[in-house]
C-alpha positions in Angstrom: -28.9 -6.7 -10.5 -30.7 -5.8 -13.6 -30.9 -2.3 -14.6 -34.7 -2.6 -14.9 -35.0 -3.5 -11.2 -35.4 -0.2 -8.8 -32.7 0.7 -6.8 -31.4 -2.6 -4.3 -28.6 -3.8 -2.4 -26.8 -6.7 -3.2 -25.1 -6.7 0.2 -28.1 -6.3 2.5 -31.3 -4.0 3.1 -31.4 -0.8 1.4 -31.1 1.0 4.8 -27.2 0.5 4.7 -27.2 4.4 4.1 -28.9 4.9 7.2 -25.8 5.5 9.3 -24.7 8.2 7.1 -27.8 9.8 5.4 -29.8 11.8 8.3 -31.6 15.4 8.0 -29.0 18.5 7.8 -28.9 21.4 10.3 -30.5 24.6 9.2 -28.0 27.2 8.0 -25.6 24.7 6.6 -27.7 22.6 4.5 -25.6 22.6 1.0 -22.4 21.6 2.9 -23.6 19.1 5.5 -25.5 17.3 2.7 -22.2 17.4 0.6 -20.5 16.0 3.4 -22.8 13.2 3.8 -22.8 12.2 0.2 -19.4 12.2 0.3 -19.0 9.7 3.1 -21.7 7.5 1.2 -19.1 7.5 -1.6 -15.8 7.2 0.3 -17.3 4.3 2.2 -18.4 2.3 -0.7 -22.0 2.3 0.5 -22.9 2.5 -3.0 -20.3 0.7 -4.9 -18.3 2.2 -8.0 -20.8 2.2 -11.2 -23.9 1.7 -9.2 -26.7 4.2 -8.7 -27.3 6.6 -5.9 -31.0 6.7 -4.7 -33.3 9.3 -6.9 -33.3 12.6 -6.2 -36.4 12.7 -4.6 -35.6 10.0 -1.9 -32.0 11.9 -1.1 -33.8 15.2 -0.8 -36.3 13.8 1.7 -33.7 11.9 3.7 -31.4 14.7 4.0 -34.0 17.4 4.5 -32.9 19.6 1.7 -34.8 20.9 -1.4 -34.1 19.4 -4.8 -32.6 22.5 -6.1 -29.8 22.4 -3.2 -29.5 18.5 -3.8 -28.4 19.1 -7.2 -26.3 21.8 -6.5 -24.5 19.2 -4.2 -24.7 16.6 -7.4 -23.2 19.2 -9.5 -20.2 19.8 -7.4 -19.6 16.0 -7.2 -19.9 15.5 -10.9 -17.2 18.6 -11.6 -15.2 16.6 -9.0 -15.3 13.4 -11.2 -17.0 11.4 -8.2 -20.3 10.7 -9.7 -21.9 11.0 -13.5 -25.4 11.8 -14.4 -27.3 9.5 -17.2 -30.5 10.4 -19.0 -33.3 7.9 -19.8 -35.1 5.0 -18.6 -32.5 3.7 -16.6 -30.7 7.2 -16.0 -29.8 8.7 -12.6 -26.7 9.5 -10.6 -24.0 7.1 -10.7 -20.8 6.6 -8.6 -17.9 6.5 -10.5 -15.1 6.7 -8.1 -12.2 4.6 -10.2 -12.4 7.1 -13.1 -12.6 10.3 -10.9 -10.9 12.4 -8.5 -10.2 9.5 -6.3 -6.6 8.6 -8.0 -3.4 8.3 -6.3 -2.3 12.2 -6.5 -6.0 13.3 -5.3 -5.5 10.5 -2.4 -2.1 11.7 -1.3 -3.5 15.2 -1.5 -6.1 14.3 0.6 -4.3 12.5 3.4 -1.8 15.4 3.8 -4.2 17.1 5.3 -5.2 14.4 8.0 -3.7 13.7 11.5 -3.4 10.1 10.9 -2.6 9.4 14.7 -5.6 11.3 15.7 -7.9 9.5 13.3 -6.5 6.1 14.4 -7.2 6.7 18.0 -10.7 8.1 17.7 -11.4 5.2 15.5 -10.4 2.8 18.0 -12.2 4.6 21.0 -15.5 4.4 18.8 -15.1 0.8 17.7 -14.0 -0.7 21.0 -17.1 1.5 22.5 -19.5 0.1 19.8 -18.3 -3.6 20.5 -18.7 -3.5 23.9 -22.1 -1.9 23.9 -23.4 -4.5 21.3 -22.3 -7.5 23.3 -23.4 -6.0 26.7 -26.8 -5.0 25.8 -27.7 -8.1 23.5 -28.9 -8.1 20.2 -32.1 -9.3 19.0 -32.4 -12.2 16.4 -33.0 -9.8 13.5 -29.8 -7.6 14.5 -27.8 -10.7 14.8 -28.9 -12.0 11.5 -27.5 -8.6 10.3 -24.2 -8.9 11.9 -23.8 -12.3 10.6 -24.8 -11.5 6.9 -22.2 -8.7 7.0 -19.7 -11.1 8.4 -20.4 -13.5 5.8 -20.0 -10.8 3.2 -16.3 -10.3 4.1 -15.9 -14.1 4.3 -16.9 -14.5 0.8 -15.7 -11.0 -1.0 -13.1 -11.1 -3.5 -9.9 -9.2 -3.1 -11.0 -6.2 -5.0 -14.3 -6.0 -2.8 -12.8 -6.7 0.6 -12.4 -3.5 1.9 -15.9 -2.1 0.7 -17.2 -5.5 2.4 -15.1 -4.9 5.5 -16.2 -1.3 6.0 -19.9 -2.5 5.9 -19.3 -5.0 8.8 -18.0 -2.5 11.0 -20.5 0.1 10.1 -23.0 -2.5 10.9 -21.7 -3.4 14.3 -21.5 0.9 14.9 -25.1 1.0 13.9 -26.2 -1.8 16.1 -24.8 -0.4 19.2 -27.9 1.8 19.6 -26.3 5.6 19.5 -26.9 7.1 16.5 -24.4 9.8 17.7 -21.7 7.2 18.0 -22.7 5.9 14.3 -22.6 9.1 12.8 -19.1 9.7 14.2 -17.6 6.7 13.2 -19.1 6.8 9.4 -17.0 10.4 9.4 -13.7 8.7 10.7 -14.2 5.5 8.7 -14.2 7.4 5.7 -11.3 9.2 6.9 -9.6 5.7 7.5 -10.6 4.6 4.0 -8.6 7.1 2.5 -5.8 6.2 4.2 -6.4 2.4 3.5 -6.5 3.4 -0.2 -3.0 4.6 -0.2 -1.5 1.2 0.8 -1.8 -2.2 -0.8 -4.0 -5.1 -0.2 -1.8 -7.6 1.6 -3.6 -11.0 1.6 -1.7 -12.2 4.8 -3.3 -9.2 6.5 -6.4 -9.7 5.2 -6.6 -13.4 6.4 -5.5 -12.4 9.9 -8.3 -9.7 9.9 -10.8 -12.1 8.8 -10.0 -14.4 11.8 -10.3 -11.1 14.2 -13.7 -10.5 12.5 -14.7 -14.3 13.4 -13.8 -13.7 16.7 -15.3 -10.6 17.5 -18.6 -11.4 16.2 -18.2 -14.6 18.2 -17.9 -12.5 21.2 -20.3 -9.9 20.6 -22.9 -12.7 19.9 -22.0 -14.7 23.2 -22.7 -11.6 25.1 -18.8 -11.3 25.9 -18.1 -7.8 26.4 -14.8 -7.8 27.5 -13.8 -10.1 24.7 -15.6 -7.9 22.4 -13.8 -5.0 23.1 -10.3 -6.7 23.5 -10.9 -8.3 19.9 -11.7 -5.0 18.4 -8.8 -3.3 20.2 -6.6 -6.0 18.6 -8.0 -5.4 15.4 -7.7 -1.8 15.3 -4.2 -1.8 16.4 -3.2 -4.2 13.3 -4.6 -1.5 11.1 -3.0 1.3 12.9 0.4 -0.8 12.8 0.0 -1.0 8.9 -1.0 2.4 8.3 1.9 4.0 10.4 4.4 1.8 8.5 3.2 2.5 5.2 2.2 6.5 5.8 4.0 7.7 8.8 
């Protein structure tokens, strides 16, 4: 993407942020806005080195003032998660690889996570979303979005796989038709991504995971709710086994 182009998304529609960014509740605007933008960063919805939406757009989507938003961005900058650039092609850019997401920070972060609780909650949400998508059926546009997200994982280089994997799962959660489920899934997936960042990428596991993705999407598109739920349950169990093995 050229720097001269407006903010866009090489993985799909710009509304990829919709599952995470939503108006905050009165009283905790700063805290909830910080949580949501942290989720955007941790989920890889804006990749390392790319630009967050403009301040005006972010403030409108979160329902906060630009003053409050700038306070949020200042915290993220102090934590080394974003950087501000001036000029024609300036803005706020994600810089995860060079900031607070190093190994020591990740280890500190996961020390506060109840791994079993996170994995069980993730499975409940994912299995439910898969079943809902299959049982309710998808429109042609929705089916196209799901196929595009699947193709993104199929074509992803190793270094990009986890981010594309996140986008596929987040797409499925969004397509189930429950904004509450989608929001809860985005939160737990950010936690799971913290855990995944602490274990190595295993090519054999990723190949197996991709075969499960293919079978899962096929079941959803075929309207096979039982098959979709079972494949998602199996898929979540495989990830959980790896995380328990490395981290428990």
